[in-house]
N, C-alpha and C positions, 0 to 999 in steps of 0.2 A: 130368643132363647137358643143356647148352643145345641148342636146336634147331640143326641144321647148316644152312649155306647151301644145300648140295646133297648129296644122297645119290647113290650110284652108280646106283640104280634110277631116281631122278628125272631125273638128268642123261642117262641113256641114253634114257629116254622122251622127254625134251624134244628131243634132237638126232637121234633115230633111229639113234644109234650103238650100239656094243657095249661094255658094261662088262666089264672084266677084274678080277675080285676084287670084294669088297664093301668100300666105303669111304665116308667122310663128309668133305666139304670145308667148311671154315669161311670160305674166301675164294677169290679167283681172282687169279692172277699171270700176267703175260706176260714177266717179267724176273727171272731168277734172282738178280740183285743185290739186289732188294728183296723177294724171296719170303719169306713167313713160314711156319713149320711149320703144316701143316694146309691149305695152299692147294691148289687145283687149278691146276696149271701148264698153260697153253695154248701149244702149240708153233706159233706163228704163222710164216708164211713171209714175210719182208721182202725189200726190194730188196737189202739188204746181207748179211743173216743169216737162217739158217733155224733156227727154234726147236727143231727136232728134234735139233740138235747139243748142246742143253743139257738134254735130258730127264733123262739119268742124273745130272747135277749137281743138278737140281731135286729128284729123288727122294732123293738123298743128303742134301740140306739139309732134308728133312722134308716135302716135298710129299705131300699125301694121295693124289694121283694125277696123271696127265698126260693131257691131251687131245691125241691124235696122229692123223695120217693114215697113218703107217707106223711100225713098230717099229724104232728105231735098233739097230744091232748091239751097242752096249754096255749095253743095257737087259735086265735079267733076264727070263726067260720068265714068271715069276710076279709081275711088277711090277703094281701097281694102275694101270689105264689106262682111258681112254675112247677108243675108236677110231671115227673119223668119216672120211668121204670127203674132207672139206675142213675144216681147223681153224678158219678164219675163219667159215665157214658154221656150224660147230658153236658157236662163240662167239656168233654172231648168234642162233642158235636158243635158247641159254640166256638171252639178253637178252629175247627174245620171251616165253619161258615165265615169266621173273621178272616181267615187266610184267603178264602175264595173271593171275598169282596175287596180285599186290599189291592191297591194299585202301587204300593211301595215295593222297594227292592229288599229282599230278605237275605240276611247272612246267617249262617249257622256255624257254631264253634264247638268242637269237642277236642279231646286229648287227655292224656294221663296227668299232665301238669299244665297249669296256666290257663284253664278254660275261663274262669271268672275274671281274672285280671285282664285277659285279652278281650273278653266281651266288654268290660268296662272301658278299655282303651278304644274300642270301636265306637262305643256310645259317645265318648268325648270327641273323637275325630269326626264322626259323621254328623254330629250336631251342628257343626259349622256349615253344613250344606243342606240341612232340612230337618224337619221334626223326626226324632228317633224314638222308637219304642224298643226297650230291651228288658230282659228278664230281671225281676227283682231278686236280689241276693243270688243264691245258687239254685234257682228253681229250674232244675234240668232233668227231672225224672218223669214218671208216667202221669203224674198230676201237674207237675211244674210247667212242662212244655205246653200242654193244653191251656192251662191257666194263663200263661204268658200270651199265647195267641189270642185267647178270648178277650184279653184286656187291650188288645192292640187297637188304638184309635183308627177310625176310618181314614183320616187324613195323614197318617204317618208316612213320611217319605222313605223311611228305612225301618226295618225290624232286625234286631240282633237276638238270635235265639241260642241259648246255651243248651247243649245236649250231653247228658252224662249217662253212666251205666255202672253197675257192679256185678251184673250177671250177663251171660250170653243172650243174644236175641233182643236186647232192649233198645238199641240205637236205631235200627232200621224203621220200626213203626213210628218213632218220634220224628225222624227225618221226613217220613212220608207225610206227617201232619204239617211240618214246617214248609216243605217244598222250597228249599232255599235256592236263590239264584247263584249263590257262592257259598261253599262250605270249606272250613278249615280244620285240619287235624294238627294241633300244636306239636305234639310229640307222642311217642309210645314208650311206656316204661313199665317196670315190674310192680304193678299195683293190682289189687283185687285178686292176688294169686290164689287165694283160697277157693275162688270160684272159676278159675281158668286153668287149663292144663299147661299153658306155656305163655311166654310173652308174645309169641307169634299169634296165638289165639286172641290175645288182647288187640294186636294190630289189626287182625281181621275184623273184630267187632268195631273198633274205632272207624275203620274204613267203610263200614256199613252206612255211615252218614251220607256217602255219595249216592247211595241207591235212591234217595229221596230228592235228588236235584231236579229243579225245574228243567224243562227242555232247553238244551244249550248251556246248562249251568256249569260253573267253573269250580274245579277242585284245587285246593291249595294244600301243599304237602311239604313237610320238613325233610329235606334230603340230608341233613346232618345227622338225623336219627338212623340207627342201624336198620330200621324197618321201613325207611322211607320209600325204597324201591317197591317193596311189597304193597304198601299203602297206595302208591301211584298206580300200580298194576290193577288194584281193585277199582280205582277211580275210572280207569279206561274201560275196564270190563263193565262198569255200571253205566257207561255211555256218557261220561262227562264231556261237555263241549270243548273243554280245554283243561289241561293239568298244568298249573303254575307251581313252580318249585322254589323254595327258598333255602339258603344255606351258604356255605363257603366254597362250594365246588363250582367249577366252570360249567356253564350251560344253564345255571339256575336263573329263572326270571328275576329273582331278587337275590343278588349275590353280595354277601358281606365282604367289604374290602378292608375296613378298619373300624374299630370302636374304641374311643377314648372314654374310659370309665372313670367316674368320680362319685363322691358320696351323694350327690343330688340327682344324678341321672347319667346319661351317656350321649356323646356326640358321635354319630354314626355316619360313615361313608359307605355307600352301597351302589352297585350297578343295578338299576331297575330297567329291565328290558334293554340292556346294553348301554344305557345312559347313566353316567355317574351323578350321584346326588348326595349332598350332606345335609343331615337334619339332626335335631335334638330330641331326645326322648326324656320326659320328665320323671322317669322311674329308674332308680339305680339297679344295677345288677346285670351281669353278662347274660343271664338266662332271659331277661326281658328284651335284650337286643334282638335275639332270635325270634321271640314271640312278636316283637314289634315289626319285623320284616314280614311275618305271616299276616299280621293284622293289616299292614300296608297293602299287601296284595289283595286281601279280602275287601278292603275299602275300595280299591280300584275295580274289583270284581263286581261291585254293586254300583259302579258308575262314576266314581270320583276320580279325577285326574291324579296321577301318582304324585306329582310335585305339590299339588294343592293339599292332598291328604298328608304328605310327609310334614308339611309346615305346621300341622295341627298337633303333632305328637309332643311338642313342647308343653302342651296343656294337660297331658296325661299325668295323673297323680296316683300314688299307691292307694290300694283299697284297704279298708279296715279288715284286720285279720290276715292280710296278705301283704305285709310290708309297711303299713302305716306307722309313722314315727311320732313320738311325743316326748316331752320332758317330764321327769318325775323328780320330786324332792327327796333327797337322801341325806344322810349325815354329811355335813361339810359342804353341801351345795346341791347340784343337780346331776342326774344321769340321763342317758338317752335310752328310750325303750322302743324296740322294734317289734311290732305286733305281727307275728306270722302264725297266730294261734288257730286259724280256721281249719287247716287240714295238713296232712303230711304223708309222704311216701319217701323211699330212699333217694330218688332223684331230686325232689323238691327240698329235702333236708340238706343235701349237699349244696344246692344252689343257695339256700338260706345261710348256711355256714360260710360259704364264700362271700356272700354279701356282708355278713358280720365282720369277716376279716378285712374287708375293704373300708369299713366305717371307722373313721378316726375317733380315738378316745380323747377325753380331756386330760389335763396334766395329772399324771399318776394313775390314770384310770385303767381298768382291765376290760377285756372282752369276755363276756359271760354268755354261755348258751344254756337255755332252760328247755329241755326236750322231753316231750311226752310220747307215749307209745304210738307207733305206726300200726294201724289195724288192717285187717283183711289181707295179710301177707301169707297166710297158710303155714305149712311146715318150715319154710325158710325164714320165718320171722326172727327167731333168735339170732341166726347168723347175720341177717340183714341189719339188725340193730347193733350187734357187736361190731360190724364192719364200718360203722360210722366213726370209729375211733381214729382210723387213718386220716379221714377228711378233717377231723378236729385237730389232729396233730399237724397236718400239713398247713392248715390255716392259722396255726399258732393261737388257738383259743385258750385263754388263760384258765377258765374254770367252767365246769360243766355240772349242772344240776339235772338229775334224771327222775322221771316220774312214771310209775307203773311197772308191772312185772316184766314186760318185754324190755323196757329201757334199763332194767337191772343188768341185762347182758352187756349193754354198752358200758354201764358204770364199772362193771368188773373188768372190762377190757382196757379201761383208762389207766394211765400211770397215776400213782397216788397224788402227785403234785397238781394234777388237773381235776381231781375229784372235788366237787363242792359238797353235794349231798344227794342221797336217793330217798324217795318216799313212795309209798304204795299208790297214792292218789294226789291230785293237784291241790286239794284243800290242805293236806298235810305239808306239801312242799312249799306252798306260797309264803308262809312266814319265814321259812329257812332262807329263801331267796331274798326276801325283803331285808332281813337282818344282815345279810352279807354285803349289801350294796354301799358304795361310797361315791363321792363326787368324781365325775369324769368317766365313770363306767359306761359301757354300752352293753345292754342286755337284749338278747333276742329270744323270744318265746315261741316255740313251735311244737305241734303235735297233731295227731288226727282229731277230728271233731269229737269223737267219743272219749278222748282223753281229758276233755274239759279243761284245756289249758287256758281258756278264757278266764277261769277263776284266778290264775296267777296274774294275768293282765289287770284284772279289776282290783286285786289286792295291792298292786303296785301303784295304780293310778288313782283309785277312788278317794283315799283320804287326803292326798297331798298333791294331786296333779296341778301343773301350772298352765 
């Protein structure tokens, strides 16, 4: 029998809780819709739902046990349980214990743009050198990081932990849980401005990831970002064992020399610690070239030789919602769909627009951007949306469809010839986009998660995807 992720005795000791029955859990779940038999179900209390209402269902579906703060009335007296005063604190305690028992090397990733795609790139690269445990989806918040750690197998050679925030003071405690051997800040941009006084304050919060570094841990910093020096200063103040820089400037430990961009990826030449190396990245876009250099340094920071790690970047692929491509059937043939629907801010919007401009159309095809509201930008939001008109013009995007009240500011700033349509929400916009498409078109869909641009993706793909 394989070694379990948690036994009842270990889980009780880790949490200070009381185990009811003797059980072995092979995974951890917080959602009965995705629960697998043998999981420990954690009944988290959310804003809209209380997980205790689903404990009986979890056990019926084969959960090994349930972590609860109180026994629901529909749960049997002899049910396998772990009782704690607070289920979130219990989950956090499991994360702490899992990190303490791990002998693997831990990498942590944060940044205003590119966290998840960089985390996934590290998952791919590191998997060539040992078993990798990485966060599912974008599990990067106050429950996502503990959940990721608590799920980490004992034998994992590497852990890749994504850490996010949208308010001050959130990153440091999450990094303290992860205790990374190497931590990366991809970039600092004007996001979450409704919760921060300035972009400098965002830089300070992102740099807090270095406060949790394990002794001698390595900080990886983007020096092409205007706030790179500030972030590096924070790393030194936090006691980082080394600060490794990436960018185009002299002195960077990973210095970009040249990048040959094409629709399928990029061929990169860089100086790594003074030695020139050429490697292939399997994800298109200039923005991912820079993220790739940061990921390469991070892989080296957890013990993989630079040249060996670089050779694995050819296997990196776009992530769903963050650049994944597919073909959709349209009148007259097929069109290319670029799915950037998971999230958006001004910087990532410009990167996605540049990537759309780089993507070749079919014969007679057009480049079409379908853009949803960028959220959490505060009072500057209208101007930041309207400001995308210049990037769309420079990229020679043929037609723009806009979704939401904020994107109406962009729609009004566009010349008439570039306007497709505007709608108040994605469900209303989706059929307008679908009706406009023709063979050879390339369509890029992007917006903040709350804009629900996934509805447009599903409308274009579901009935006729090839």
